C-alpha positions in Angstrom: 43.1 35.5 65.4 41.7 38.8 64.2 43.5 40.3 61.2 44.0 43.6 59.5 40.5 43.6 57.9 38.9 43.0 61.3 40.8 46.0 62.7 39.5 48.2 59.9 35.9 47.1 60.6 36.3 47.6 64.3 37.3 51.2 63.5 34.4 51.4 61.1 32.0 50.6 63.9 33.8 52.9 66.4 33.3 55.8 63.9 29.7 54.8 63.1 28.8 55.0 66.8 29.4 58.8 66.6 26.5 59.2 64.2 28.5 61.0 61.6 28.6 58.5 58.8 30.6 60.8 56.5 33.7 60.1 58.7 33.5 56.5 57.5 34.4 57.5 53.9 38.1 57.7 54.6 38.1 53.9 55.3 37.0 53.2 51.7 39.2 52.6 48.7 38.7 55.0 45.7 37.0 52.2 43.7 35.0 50.6 46.6 31.6 49.1 46.1 28.8 49.5 48.7 25.5 47.7 48.4 22.7 48.7 50.7 19.5 46.7 50.8 17.3 49.9 51.2 19.2 52.7 49.4 20.9 50.9 46.6 24.4 50.4 45.1 27.2 53.0 45.3 30.4 52.7 43.2 33.4 54.7 44.2 34.4 56.9 47.1 32.5 60.0 45.8 29.2 58.1 45.5 29.8 56.5 48.9 30.3 59.9 50.4 26.9 61.1 49.0 25.3 57.9 50.5 26.9 58.5 53.9 25.7 62.1 53.9 22.2 60.8 53.2 22.6 58.3 56.1 23.4 61.1 58.6 20.2 62.9 57.6 18.0 59.8 57.4 19.1 58.1 60.6 18.9 61.3 62.5 15.4 62.1 61.3 14.2 58.5 62.0 16.0 58.3 65.3 17.8 55.1 64.2 21.1 53.9 65.6 23.0 50.7 65.3 24.9 48.6 67.8 27.5 45.9 67.0 26.9 42.5 68.4 29.9 40.6 66.9 32.7 41.1 64.5 34.9 38.3 63.1 37.5 38.5 60.3 41.0 37.9 59.1 43.3 40.0 56.9 40.9 40.1 53.9 37.3 39.5 54.8 35.0 40.3 57.8 31.4 39.7 58.8 29.5 41.5 61.5 26.3 40.9 63.3 24.5 44.1 64.3 21.2 45.4 65.7 19.3 48.4 64.3 17.3 50.3 67.0 14.4 52.7 66.2 11.4 54.0 68.0 9.4 51.2 66.3 11.7 48.5 67.8 14.8 46.6 66.9 15.9 44.5 63.9 19.0 42.4 63.4 21.3 42.2 60.4 24.7 41.4 59.3 27.4 43.1 57.2 29.9 41.6 54.8 33.2 43.4 54.2 36.2 43.0 52.0 39.4 44.9 52.8 42.6 45.3 50.8 45.7 47.4 51.7 43.9 48.7 54.8 40.8 50.0 52.9 37.3 48.8 52.4 36.8 47.6 48.9 33.4 46.0 49.3 30.5 46.4 51.9 27.1 44.8 51.9 24.4 44.7 54.6 21.6 42.2 55.0 18.7 42.8 57.4 16.2 40.5 59.0 12.7 40.7 57.4 10.0 42.5 59.3 8.2 40.4 61.9 5.2 38.6 60.5 6.4 38.5 56.9 
């Protein structure tokens, strides 16, 4: 049965679908840790806000958007399977999330390697 953490991540993806990643920041705890395989590690809500501002610009310029394929979690941890869509094609990935007291405390994405290597 889905738990509180899954509800938070379902909201995360609903907000992300709007394309304004800065609206995601309210879902993070003050001391949250975000690890992105492309852009690096961000400690704390202020740093995560800067990263999300960068994402709005980067994803818009590159015409990239994401769709969620599956979300599964309980009251504390969630994983998701998603697809990134760009003019060059699509690529799969997954996200790992930890939630405490209704706020994201940890978020890490993993992406499939490029085709052919």
